[in-house]
C-alpha positions in Angstrom: 18.4 0.7 34.0 19.5 3.9 35.6 17.5 6.9 34.7 19.4 8.5 32.0 19.6 12.9 32.7 16.6 14.9 30.6 17.7 14.8 27.0 17.7 18.8 26.9 20.3 19.0 29.7 22.3 16.8 27.5 21.9 18.1 24.3 23.3 21.6 25.3 26.2 19.9 26.9 27.1 18.4 23.4 26.8 21.1 21.7 28.5 23.1 23.8 31.4 20.9 24.7 31.6 20.1 20.6 32.0 23.8 20.3 33.2 24.6 23.5 31.3 27.8 23.3 28.6 28.4 25.0 26.8 31.4 22.6 27.4 29.4 19.6 25.7 26.0 21.2 22.9 28.7 21.6 23.1 29.9 18.3 23.0 25.9 17.5 20.4 25.3 19.3 18.1 27.7 18.5 18.4 29.3 22.7 20.1 31.6 24.7 23.4 31.3 26.1 21.5 31.5 29.4 19.6 28.9 28.6 22.4 26.6 27.6 24.6 27.6 30.6 21.4 26.8 33.0 21.2 23.3 31.2 24.7 22.4 31.1 24.7 23.2 35.2 21.5 21.4 35.6 23.6 18.2 34.3 26.5 18.9 36.4 24.3 19.3 39.9 23.4 16.1 38.9 26.5 14.3 37.7 27.8 15.4 40.9 30.4 16.9 39.1 32.1 19.8 36.5 31.8 19.3 32.9 33.6 22.6 31.9 36.0 24.5 32.8 35.1 28.2 33.5 37.5 30.6 32.8 37.4 34.5 31.6 35.5 34.8 28.9 35.6 31.0 27.7 34.7 27.8 28.8 37.0 24.5 27.7 35.8 20.9 29.0 36.7 19.1 32.1 38.1 15.6 32.1 35.3 14.6 33.1 33.8 16.7 30.1 36.3 15.1 27.7 35.5 11.0 28.6 31.5 11.9 28.6 31.3 14.1 25.3 32.9 11.4 22.3 29.8 9.0 23.8 27.2 11.4 23.9 28.4 12.9 20.8 28.0 9.4 19.3 24.5 8.4 20.7 23.1 11.4 19.1 24.7 10.7 15.6 23.5 7.4 16.0 19.9 8.6 16.6 20.2 11.0 13.9 20.9 8.3 11.8 18.3 6.2 12.7 16.1 8.9 12.3 17.2 9.7 8.4 17.1 5.8 8.0 13.1 6.2 8.2 12.6 9.3 6.5 14.5 7.9 3.8 12.8 4.6 3.4 9.1 6.4 3.9 10.2 8.8 1.0 11.5 6.0 -1.5 8.9 2.7 -0.8 5.8 2.5 -1.7 4.3 -0.2 -0.1 1.2 -1.5 -1.6 -1.6 -3.8 -0.3 -4.0 -5.4 -2.8 -6.4 -8.2 -3.2 -5.1 -11.6 -4.9 -7.1 -11.2 -8.0 -6.4 -8.0 -8.9 -2.8 -7.4 -8.2 -1.6 -10.6 -9.3 -3.0 -10.4 -12.8 -4.2 -6.6 -13.4 -1.2 -4.4 -11.1 1.8 -6.6 -11.1 1.5 -6.4 -15.1 1.7 -2.6 -15.3 3.7 -1.9 -11.9 6.9 -2.1 -13.5 5.4 1.2 -15.8 5.3 2.8 -13.0 8.3 2.0 -11.5 10.1 3.3 -14.8 8.8 6.3 -14.6 9.6 6.7 -11.0 12.7 5.5 -11.0 13.5 6.6 -7.0 10.5 4.9 -5.8 10.8 1.4 -4.4 7.5 -0.2 -4.9 6.4 -3.5 -2.8 3.4 -5.2 -3.9 1.7 -7.5 -1.3 -1.4 -9.4 -1.9 -3.8 -10.6 0.3 -8.0 -10.9 0.4 -8.0 -9.7 4.2 -8.8 -5.8 4.8 -6.1 -4.5 6.7 -6.0 -1.6 9.1 -3.8 1.2 7.7 -3.6 3.2 10.3 -1.4 0.3 12.2 0.5 -1.2 9.4 3.4 -0.6 7.1 1.4 -0.3 3.8 1.3 3.5 2.6 -2.1 2.4 0.3 -4.4 -0.4 -0.3 -7.1 -1.3 -3.1 -9.6 -2.7 -1.4 -13.2 -4.0 -2.8 -16.3 -2.0 -1.5 -18.7 1.3 -1.1 -15.5 3.6 -1.1 -16.9 4.7 2.6 -14.1 4.0 5.2 -13.2 6.1 8.4 -10.6 7.8 8.7 -9.7 6.7 4.6 -9.6 8.8 2.0 -10.7 7.0 -1.1 -10.4 7.2 -5.0 -13.2 5.1 -7.3 -10.9 3.0 -9.4 -13.4 0.6 -11.5 -16.6 -1.1 -10.5 -16.3 -5.0 -9.8 -17.3 -7.0 -12.7 -18.4 -10.5 -13.5 -19.0 -12.4 -16.2 -18.2 -16.3 -17.6 -14.4 -17.0 -18.9 -13.3 -20.4 -21.0 -11.4 -21.7 -23.5 -13.2 -22.2 -27.2 -12.5 -25.8 -26.8 -14.7 -25.9 -23.7 -17.4 -23.7 -25.6 -17.5 -26.2 -28.0 -17.3 -29.3 -26.2 -20.4 -28.0 -24.3 -22.1 -26.8 -27.2 -22.3 -23.7 -25.5 -24.5 -21.1 -27.4 -27.1 -19.6 -25.1 -26.6 -18.5 -21.6 -28.7 -21.0 -20.3 -26.6 -23.8 -21.8 -24.5 -23.0 -18.9 -26.7 -24.2 -16.5 -25.7 -27.7 -17.2 -22.0 -27.1 -17.6 -19.1 -27.2 -15.4 -19.1 -24.0 -13.5 -16.0 -23.2 -10.6 -17.8 -22.5 -7.6 -21.0 -23.3 -8.6 -22.7 -22.2 -5.5 -21.3 -19.1 -5.4 -24.0 -16.2 -5.5 -22.3 -14.4 -8.4 -23.8 -16.8 -10.6 -27.0 -16.2 -9.5 -26.7 -12.6 -10.5 -25.1 -13.4 -13.8 -28.2 -15.7 -14.9 -30.2 -13.2 -13.9 -28.7 -10.2 -15.5 -28.4 -12.3 -18.7 -32.5 -13.1 -18.8 -32.4 -16.5 -17.7 -34.7 -17.9 -14.7 -33.7 -20.8 -12.8 -33.3 -21.7 -9.3 -29.7 -22.8 -9.2 -29.6 -26.3 -7.0 -26.6 -26.9 -4.9 -24.3 -29.4 -6.4 -20.5 -30.3 -5.8 -17.6 -28.2 -7.7 -14.1 -26.4 -7.4 -13.9 -23.5 -5.0 -10.9 -21.1 -5.4 -9.6 -18.4 -3.7 -8.7 -15.9 -6.3 -9.4 -16.1 -10.5 -5.5 -16.2 -10.6 -6.1 -20.4 -9.5 -9.0 -20.2 -11.3 -7.7 -19.2 -14.4 -5.2 -22.0 -14.2 -8.1 -24.6 -14.3 -10.0 -22.6 -16.6 -6.8 -22.9 -19.3 -7.2 -26.5 -19.2 -10.8 -26.5 -20.7 -11.9 -28.1 -17.4 -14.3 -25.5 -16.7 -16.1 -22.0 -16.7 -15.4 -19.3 -14.0 -16.8 -16.0 -13.3 -14.0 -13.7 -14.2 -13.4 -10.2 -14.6 -12.4 -9.1 -18.3 -10.0 -6.3 -17.2 -8.4 -8.5 -15.4 -7.7 -10.6 -18.4 -7.9 -8.2 -21.4 -4.4 -9.8 -23.0 -5.8 -13.6 -22.8 -8.8 -12.7 -24.2 -7.8 -10.8 -27.3 -4.9 -13.4 -28.1 -8.0 -16.0 -27.7 -6.4 -18.1 -25.2 -9.4 -17.5 -23.2 -13.0 -16.7 -24.3 -15.9 -14.5 -23.1 -19.0 -15.7 -24.9 -21.3 -13.0 -23.7 -21.5 -9.9 -23.3 -23.5 -10.1 -20.1 -22.0 -8.6 -17.0 -22.6 -9.2 -13.3 -22.0 -6.3 -11.4 -22.8 -6.1 -7.8 -22.7 -2.8 -6.9 -19.5 -2.1 -4.9 -16.1 -0.9 -7.0 -12.2 -1.1 -6.3 -10.6 2.0 -4.3 -7.2 3.4 -3.8 -7.4 4.0 0.1 -5.1 5.5 2.4 -4.9 7.5 5.7 -6.5 11.2 5.3 -3.6 12.2 7.0 -1.3 11.3 4.1 -3.2 13.2 1.5 -0.6 15.1 -0.5 2.5 12.3 0.3 4.4 12.8 -3.2 4.5 9.2 -3.6 0.8 8.1 -2.8 -0.3 11.0 -5.5 2.1 9.9 -8.3 0.1 6.2 -7.7 -3.0 7.9 -7.7 -2.6 9.5 -10.7 -0.5 6.6 -12.7 -3.3 4.5 -11.7 -6.2 6.7 -13.0 -4.2 7.1 -16.5 -4.0 2.9 -16.8 -7.5 2.6 -16.3 -8.5 5.5 -19.1 -6.5 3.5 -21.5 -8.7 1.0 -20.9 -12.0 2.5 -21.8 -12.7 1.8 -25.3 -12.0 -1.5 -24.8 -14.8 -2.8 -22.4 -18.4 -1.2 -21.5 -18.5 2.5 -20.0 -20.2 1.5 -16.9 -17.2 -0.2 -15.4 -15.6 2.9 -15.3 -18.6 4.9 -13.9 -18.8 5.8 -9.9 -21.4 4.4 -7.9 
């Protein structure tokens, strides 16, 4: 591909040709008339032909200038449209990445309220357990579990990770579960997960858990599908399942919570602090979580 002339010279020609006036072109471009004239001369020297007919007190396009101007004007208009579309998409689409358990159960059931409050924002919610690089992705924000310290990211504490056994009443009665230690002989999902040892310790049950076979799922949404069929009991987060627990479709047999020492955080690049759509999501999430206080132990909402 033949190298293009300098963009500054092409821009000066387009403005001067469209307006057929070097002074007005200079005003539009924020340049001096002499600078516009110089840029046009540079372009003419490169092309080896005149683009303007210079007459006393005015200029007008030459035949070559008339042939060139429509294509140049269209090219600049196309670039302006592309940049405008990119800016518009950035302003109007809020792209969120979240872990599957939190996103599919807790966030997806509430995000409609955010959309109704800010109808000018379109929301794109993508769920994955893998940690993404926000600096090199199309996502505006992510909800991430961990310590809250990630280089280059601003982190807003949401709530602490917490787990407790959850099952159906039918499962509870069929297995005669009345004390935490009764779960040692029950069918537990992901039975070798370290979280079970942590929960039993928090419940005051001293037991060495021998490895055993069992079903392992990738997220709580999948676990809930099995638990609802009264097949087993799973370590799940009560915050995610408030509606099911309140209705009695699922039950939490014991108050004991296992809290592994990490939390969920809203994160985004530090250079995007103050971006409207991000700040509105941040404020809305904190409001939603404030409404959950009183329904769950207060320590869930206390920062690490």
